[in-house]
C-alpha positions as CSV (number, residue, x, y, z in Angstrom):
1,X,-0.9,14.8,-11.2
2,X,-1.5,13.1,-14.5
3,X,-4.8,12.2,-15.2
4,X,-6.3,8.8,-15.3
5,X,-8.4,7.7,-18.5
6,X,-10.0,4.4,-18.0
7,X,-9.9,2.6,-21.4
8,X,-11.6,-0.8,-22.3
9,X,-9.1,-3.6,-22.8
10,X,-10.1,-6.7,-25.0
11,X,-10.4,-9.9,-22.9
12,X,-6.7,-11.7,-22.0
13,X,-5.6,-14.6,-20.5
14,X,-3.5,-13.7,-17.4
15,X,-1.6,-15.6,-15.3
16,X,-1.7,-14.1,-11.5
17,X,1.3,-15.0,-9.8
18,X,0.7,-15.4,-6.0
19,X,1.8,-17.1,-2.9
20,X,5.4,-18.1,-3.1
21,X,7.6,-19.3,-0.2
22,X,8.5,-15.9,1.4
23,X,7.4,-14.7,4.5
24,X,4.7,-12.6,3.0
25,X,2.8,-15.8,1.5
26,X,-0.4,-15.1,3.2
27,X,-0.5,-11.4,2.1
28,X,0.4,-12.5,-1.6
29,X,-2.2,-14.8,-1.4
30,X,-4.9,-12.2,-0.4
31,X,-3.4,-10.1,-2.9
32,X,-3.7,-12.7,-5.9
33,X,-7.4,-13.5,-5.1
34,X,-8.3,-9.7,-5.2
35,X,-6.6,-9.3,-8.3
36,X,-8.3,-12.2,-9.9
37,X,-11.8,-11.5,-8.8
38,X,-11.2,-7.9,-10.1
39,X,-9.8,-8.8,-13.6
40,X,-12.6,-12.0,-13.9
41,X,-15.4,-9.2,-13.2
42,X,-14.0,-7.5,-16.3
43,X,-14.2,-10.5,-18.7
44,X,-10.6,-11.8,-18.5
45,X,-9.7,-15.3,-18.0
46,X,-7.6,-16.0,-14.9
47,X,-5.3,-18.5,-13.9
48,X,-3.8,-18.7,-10.3
49,X,0.0,-19.7,-10.4
50,X,1.8,-20.4,-7.5
51,X,5.5,-20.8,-7.6
52,X,5.6,-22.9,-4.4
53,X,3.7,-25.6,-6.4
54,X,4.8,-24.8,-9.8
55,X,8.4,-24.4,-11.4
56,X,8.1,-21.2,-13.5
57,X,11.3,-22.0,-15.4
58,X,9.6,-24.7,-17.0
59,X,5.8,-23.6,-16.9
60,X,4.0,-23.7,-20.3
61,X,3.2,-20.2,-20.8
62,X,1.6,-20.8,-24.2
63,X,-2.0,-19.3,-24.4
64,X,-1.3,-16.8,-21.8
65,X,-1.0,-12.9,-22.8
66,X,0.6,-11.7,-19.5
67,X,1.4,-12.2,-16.0
68,X,0.3,-10.3,-13.1
69,X,2.9,-10.3,-10.5
70,X,1.1,-10.4,-6.9
71,X,4.2,-12.0,-5.3
72,X,5.3,-10.1,-2.2
73,X,8.9,-10.4,-0.7
74,X,11.8,-12.7,-1.5
75,X,11.4,-14.2,-5.1
76,X,8.6,-11.6,-6.2
77,X,9.9,-8.6,-5.3
78,X,13.9,-9.3,-5.6
79,X,13.9,-9.7,-9.2
80,X,14.3,-13.2,-9.7
81,X,10.6,-13.8,-11.0
82,X,11.0,-10.8,-13.3
83,X,14.1,-12.3,-14.7
84,X,12.3,-15.8,-15.2
85,X,9.5,-14.1,-17.0
86,X,11.8,-12.2,-19.2
87,X,13.7,-15.0,-20.1
88,X,10.6,-16.8,-21.0
89,X,9.5,-13.7,-23.1
90,X,6.3,-13.4,-21.1
91,X,5.0,-9.7,-20.4
92,X,4.6,-9.0,-16.9
93,X,3.4,-6.1,-14.5
94,X,5.4,-3.9,-12.4
95,X,9.2,-3.0,-12.5
96,X,12.2,-5.0,-14.7
97,X,14.5,-7.4,-12.6
98,X,17.1,-4.5,-12.0
99,X,14.7,-1.9,-10.4
100,X,12.9,-4.6,-8.5
101,X,16.5,-6.0,-7.1
102,X,17.5,-2.6,-6.2
103,X,14.3,-1.4,-4.5
104,X,14.1,-4.9,-2.4
105,X,17.4,-4.5,-0.9
106,X,17.1,-1.5,1.5
107,X,20.9,-0.7,1.7
108,X,21.3,-0.6,-2.1
109,X,18.2,1.7,-2.4
110,X,19.5,4.0,0.2
111,X,22.8,4.3,-1.3
112,X,20.8,5.0,-4.9
113,X,18.8,7.8,-2.9
114,X,21.8,9.2,-1.4
115,X,23.5,9.4,-5.1
116,X,20.5,11.4,-6.4
117,X,19.7,13.5,-3.4
118,X,16.7,11.6,-2.2
119,X,16.2,12.6,1.6
120,X,16.2,9.4,3.5
121,X,17.6,8.7,7.1
122,X,21.3,7.8,7.6
123,X,22.1,4.1,8.2
124,X,24.8,1.6,8.8
125,X,24.8,-2.1,7.3
126,X,25.3,-4.7,10.0
127,X,25.7,-8.6,9.9
128,X,24.3,-11.3,12.1
129,X,28.4,-12.2,12.4
130,X,29.2,-8.8,13.9
131,X,30.3,-8.5,17.3
132,X,27.9,-7.0,19.7
133,X,30.1,-4.5,21.0
134,X,30.8,-3.5,17.2
135,X,27.0,-3.3,16.5
136,X,26.4,-1.1,19.8
137,X,29.1,1.4,18.5
138,X,27.4,1.6,15.0
139,X,24.3,2.4,17.2
140,X,25.7,5.1,19.1
141,X,27.4,6.5,16.4
142,X,23.7,7.1,15.0
143,X,22.2,7.6,18.1
144,X,18.8,6.8,19.5
145,X,15.9,6.0,18.6
146,X,16.6,4.2,15.7
147,X,15.3,1.4,13.7
148,X,16.6,-1.9,13.0
149,X,15.4,-3.6,9.8
150,X,16.2,-6.6,7.8
151,X,18.1,-5.8,4.5
152,X,15.4,-7.3,2.3
153,X,12.0,-7.9,3.8
154,X,8.5,-6.5,3.1
155,X,5.7,-5.7,5.3
156,X,7.8,-4.2,8.0
157,X,8.7,-8.0,9.0
158,X,11.7,-7.9,11.6
159,X,11.5,-4.3,12.1
160,X,12.0,-2.8,15.4
161,X,12.0,1.0,16.7
162,X,14.6,1.3,19.4
163,X,14.5,3.7,22.2
164,X,17.7,3.1,24.2
165,X,20.5,0.4,24.2
166,X,18.8,-2.0,26.3
167,X,16.3,-2.8,23.8
168,X,18.9,-3.4,21.1
169,X,19.5,-7.1,21.5
170,X,16.0,-8.1,21.4
171,X,15.8,-6.2,18.2
172,X,18.8,-7.8,16.6
173,X,17.3,-11.2,17.4
174,X,14.0,-10.3,15.5
175,X,15.9,-9.0,12.8
176,X,18.7,-11.6,12.1
177,X,16.0,-14.3,12.4
178,X,14.5,-13.5,9.1
179,X,17.9,-12.8,7.5
180,X,21.8,-12.4,7.9
181,X,22.0,-8.8,6.8
182,X,20.2,-5.6,8.7
183,X,20.4,-2.1,8.9
184,X,20.4,0.4,11.7
185,X,18.8,3.6,10.6
186,X,18.7,7.0,12.5
187,X,15.3,7.3,13.9
188,X,13.1,9.9,12.3
189,X,10.1,11.4,14.6
190,X,7.2,12.5,12.8
191,X,4.3,11.3,11.1
192,X,4.0,8.6,8.4
193,X,2.9,9.0,4.8
194,X,2.7,7.0,1.7
195,X,2.2,7.7,-1.9
196,X,1.2,5.3,-4.7
197,X,2.7,6.1,-8.2
198,X,1.9,4.3,-11.5
199,X,4.2,5.7,-14.1
200,X,3.5,9.4,-14.5
201,X,0.3,9.0,-12.4
202,X,0.7,10.1,-8.6
203,X,-2.2,8.7,-6.6
204,X,-3.6,10.7,-3.7
205,X,-1.4,11.0,-0.8
206,X,-2.3,8.9,2.5
207,X,-1.4,10.1,5.8
208,X,-1.0,6.7,7.9
209,X,-2.0,6.8,11.7
210,X,-1.3,3.7,13.3
211,X,-2.5,2.9,16.7
212,X,1.0,1.4,17.7
213,X,4.6,3.0,18.1
214,X,4.8,3.0,14.1
215,X,3.1,1.1,11.1
216,X,4.3,-2.3,11.7
217,X,3.0,-5.8,10.6
218,X,0.1,-5.5,12.9
219,X,-0.9,-2.1,12.3
220,X,-1.0,-2.9,8.4
221,X,-2.7,-6.2,8.5
222,X,-4.5,-7.1,11.8
223,X,-5.1,-3.5,13.8
224,X,-8.5,-2.1,12.8
225,X,-7.7,1.2,14.4
226,X,-5.1,2.3,12.2
227,X,-6.6,5.2,10.1
228,X,-5.8,6.3,6.4
229,X,-6.3,9.9,6.0
230,X,-6.7,11.9,2.9
231,X,-7.4,15.0,4.5
232,X,-4.8,16.5,6.6
233,X,-3.9,19.9,8.4
234,X,-0.6,20.2,6.1
235,X,0.5,23.5,4.3
236,X,0.2,22.6,0.3
237,X,4.0,23.3,-0.1
238,X,4.6,20.5,2.3
239,X,2.3,18.2,0.7
240,X,4.0,19.1,-2.6
241,X,7.5,18.3,-0.9
242,X,6.0,14.8,0.2
243,X,5.2,14.0,-3.3
244,X,8.1,15.6,-5.1
245,X,10.4,13.4,-2.7
246,X,8.3,10.2,-3.7
247,X,8.6,10.7,-7.3
248,X,12.4,11.3,-7.1
249,X,12.9,7.9,-5.4
250,X,10.5,6.1,-7.8
251,X,12.9,7.9,-10.4
252,X,16.2,7.4,-8.9
253,X,15.4,3.2,-8.6
254,X,13.9,3.3,-12.4
255,X,10.8,1.7,-11.2
256,X,8.1,1.1,-13.6
257,X,4.3,0.5,-13.5
258,X,2.6,0.7,-9.7
259,X,4.8,1.2,-6.9
260,X,4.4,2.5,-3.3
261,X,6.9,5.1,-1.1
262,X,7.0,5.0,2.3
263,X,8.2,8.3,3.9
264,X,8.1,10.1,7.4
265,X,7.7,13.6,8.0
266,X,9.6,15.4,10.5
267,X,8.7,18.1,13.0
268,X,10.1,20.7,10.5
269,X,8.0,19.4,7.8
270,X,10.8,17.6,6.1
271,X,10.0,14.5,4.2
272,X,12.4,11.4,4.4
273,X,12.1,8.5,2.2
274,X,12.1,5.2,4.0
275,X,11.4,2.5,1.5
276,X,9.9,1.8,-1.8
277,X,7.5,-1.2,-2.7
278,X,8.0,-2.2,-6.2
279,X,5.0,-5.1,-6.0
280,X,2.4,-3.4,-3.3
281,X,-0.4,-5.0,-1.6
282,X,-3.6,-5.3,-3.9
283,X,-6.3,-6.6,-1.5
284,X,-9.3,-3.7,-1.1
285,X,-7.7,-2.8,2.1
286,X,-4.4,-2.1,0.8
287,X,-3.0,1.4,0.4
288,X,-2.6,1.6,-3.3
289,X,-6.2,0.3,-4.3
290,X,-7.3,2.9,-1.2
291,X,-5.5,5.8,-2.9
292,X,-7.0,4.7,-6.7
293,X,-10.4,4.5,-5.3
294,X,-10.3,7.9,-3.8
295,X,-10.0,9.5,-7.4
296,X,-12.5,6.7,-8.9
297,X,-10.3,4.2,-10.1
298,X,-11.7,0.6,-9.3
299,X,-9.4,-2.1,-8.4
300,X,-10.3,-3.5,-11.8
301,X,-9.5,-0.5,-13.6
302,X,-6.1,-0.1,-11.8
303,X,-5.3,-3.7,-12.5
304,X,-6.3,-3.4,-16.4
305,X,-3.9,-0.2,-16.6
306,X,-1.1,-2.2,-15.1
307,X,-1.8,-5.1,-17.6
308,X,-1.9,-2.6,-20.5
309,X,1.7,-1.1,-19.6
310,X,3.0,-4.8,-19.3
311,X,1.9,-5.3,-22.8
312,X,2.9,-2.2,-24.2
313,X,6.6,-2.5,-22.5
314,X,6.9,-6.0,-23.7
315,X,9.5,-6.5,-26.7
316,X,7.6,-6.8,-29.9
317,X,8.1,-9.9,-31.9
């Protein structure tokens, strides 16, 4: 694990992009508020910018040093806002447009994983226009249990774990309510894990223990009985294999800055990458800040490090 060295950053004027119009708006507002408070406490001038209220393409960026992206979901994680900021010459946190777009579309990310030998469960792509019999046939080819997921959503929105064919129609309705494309993904039974990565720094591994069938939206944001464990009864070589799978996924997608990789460990202690999140939550209860705090990195220090990377990665005029 690369060590983290906190370094003071001269006061900056930072536009914190938050809110937006995606289905994850409320979580984004929480992330943005936490980031603004943490940066203000460290002496920076922060400005909240909500793309649902402001046209970023015509926004006046003069006087702003860098943008902190706290937008989750559509527009924030799919490369759109990153491209706008690039076109405006404004430095920003996180991955570039191509990596953001790739990680946000689950099917595209999985294809990149396959190409780079990153272990990820088999899947088939489905569309709301497919016949019920056609989808049932695809589901049988994968076997049960399986997961039904929208192709481009975060926070486990629209995700269902399906144990038998009779549960499939309701899961498809939930998926296609959010978007036209979805995935049927082979179910991997096991424990759930997440790894935060910031460039070369691997944050401490977290085992997620939800009090629900899986780590869904309720477990993430509403259920206080979800446990996050930093100490676990798993051999060190298995821990290393989880971290390596996460690193390989991060590298395969060419992610930059802070990202989070979610995995499941099967009963044979084999890790499987489920997905990557290029703009992870940044509230005090979010997983990446929890992992950073575990090794003494405050939210303010974490955000400052992200700002430093955004400035160093920006083209020099």
